[in-house]
C-alpha positions in Angstrom: -57.8 186.0 79.1 -54.9 184.1 77.5 -54.7 186.6 74.6 -54.6 189.5 77.1 -51.8 187.8 78.9 -50.0 187.2 75.6 -50.5 190.9 74.7 -49.0 192.0 78.0 -46.1 189.5 77.6 -45.3 190.9 74.2 -45.2 194.4 75.6 -42.5 193.3 78.0 -40.4 191.4 75.5 -37.0 192.9 74.6 -35.2 190.9 71.9 -31.5 191.9 71.7 -29.6 191.7 68.4 -28.1 188.4 69.6 -28.0 185.2 67.5 -29.4 182.9 70.1 -32.2 185.4 71.1 -33.2 185.9 67.5 -33.3 182.2 66.8 -35.4 181.6 70.0 -37.8 184.4 69.2 -38.3 183.3 65.7 -39.0 179.7 66.9 -41.6 181.0 69.4 -43.1 183.1 66.6 -43.4 179.9 64.4 -45.2 178.1 67.3 -47.7 181.0 67.7 -48.1 181.1 63.9 -48.9 177.4 64.0 -51.6 177.9 66.5 -53.1 180.8 64.5 -53.0 178.7 61.3 -54.8 175.9 63.1 -57.5 178.3 64.3 -57.8 179.8 60.8 -58.3 176.2 59.5 -61.0 175.5 62.0 -62.7 178.9 61.3 -62.5 178.2 57.5 -63.8 174.6 57.9 -66.8 175.8 59.8 -67.3 178.6 57.2 -67.6 181.2 59.9 -66.2 183.8 57.5 -69.7 183.6 55.8 -71.5 185.0 58.9 -70.7 188.6 57.9 -71.1 188.1 54.2 -67.4 187.5 53.3 -67.0 185.2 50.3 -64.0 183.2 51.5 -61.6 182.8 54.4 -59.0 184.9 52.4 -61.6 187.7 52.0 -62.4 187.6 55.7 -58.7 187.8 56.6 -58.3 190.8 54.3 -61.3 192.6 55.8 -61.0 191.7 59.5 -57.3 191.0 60.1 -55.7 193.5 57.8 -53.9 190.9 55.7 -52.8 191.6 52.1 -54.5 189.6 49.4 -51.3 187.5 49.0 -50.9 186.9 52.8 -54.6 186.1 53.2 -54.5 183.6 50.3 -51.3 182.0 51.6 -52.6 181.7 55.2 -55.9 180.2 53.9 -54.1 177.7 51.8 -51.7 176.7 54.5 -54.5 176.2 57.0 -56.4 174.0 54.5 -53.3 171.9 53.7 -52.4 171.5 57.4 -56.0 170.3 58.1 -55.2 167.3 56.0 -51.7 166.8 57.5 -52.2 166.3 61.3 -48.6 165.1 61.8 -47.1 168.1 60.0 -49.5 170.4 61.9 -48.4 169.0 65.2 -44.7 169.2 64.3 -45.2 172.9 63.4 -47.1 173.5 66.7 -44.4 171.7 68.7 -41.5 173.6 67.0 -40.1 170.5 65.2 -40.8 172.1 61.8 -40.2 175.8 61.2 -42.4 178.3 59.3 -39.9 177.8 56.5 -40.6 174.1 56.4 -44.3 174.7 56.2 -43.9 177.3 53.5 -41.8 174.8 51.5 -44.4 172.1 51.9 -47.3 174.4 50.8 -45.3 175.9 48.0 -43.9 172.7 46.5 -46.5 170.0 47.1 -49.3 170.4 44.6 -53.0 169.6 44.8 -52.3 166.7 42.6 -49.8 165.1 45.0 -51.3 166.2 48.3 -53.2 163.0 48.8 -50.1 160.9 48.2 -48.1 163.2 50.5 -50.8 162.8 53.3 -50.6 159.0 52.8 -46.8 159.1 53.3 -46.9 161.9 55.9 -45.2 160.0 58.7 -42.2 159.0 56.5 -41.8 162.4 55.0 -42.1 164.1 58.4 -39.4 161.8 59.8 -37.2 162.8 56.9 -37.9 166.5 57.2 -37.5 167.0 61.0 -34.1 168.5 61.7 -33.2 169.2 58.1 -32.0 172.8 57.5 -34.4 174.6 55.2 -32.3 174.4 52.1 -32.0 170.6 52.4 -35.7 170.4 53.2 -36.5 172.3 50.0 -34.3 170.0 47.9 -35.9 166.9 49.6 -39.5 168.2 48.9 -38.6 169.1 45.3 -37.3 165.6 44.8 -40.3 164.0 46.6 -42.6 166.1 44.4 -40.9 165.0 41.2 -41.0 161.4 42.2 -44.7 161.6 43.2 -45.6 163.2 39.9 -43.7 160.5 38.0 -45.4 157.8 40.1 -48.9 159.3 39.5 -48.1 159.6 35.8 -47.2 155.9 35.7 -50.6 155.0 37.3 -52.6 156.8 34.6 -53.7 154.7 31.7 -52.1 155.4 28.4 -54.2 157.7 26.1 -55.7 156.0 23.1 
């Protein structure tokens, strides 16, 4: 029912080539993308993609949702990462972080540093909210470099 209403609402939407309308429309798109990403994460966690014989969430997205391989892999990875970052996920859903912020987090923070990022999520989130995307990218790159250095310092020296 809700998706039917959304489909009807989309049919009636007219977005004028106006700066404020485009910004508002893209912000709404980000909030919808956040909800879709959350649903993909839950679908993936429950391995519901396996019901029809798909081998992964990305494969299911390619077959059933018409996503390219690249887009399906990116959405699957984003959904998995956001499952471990509830604060970031909520900020995305609420419109406090944009799709660009989420892309930067997923693209810059590595598997190696993701646990550390999650442990410091509240601080990082407070720093990221409100930053323009170029400043957020620089912040995340710096955070990633410092996290890598810190993790390197925690490893024992090789023999």
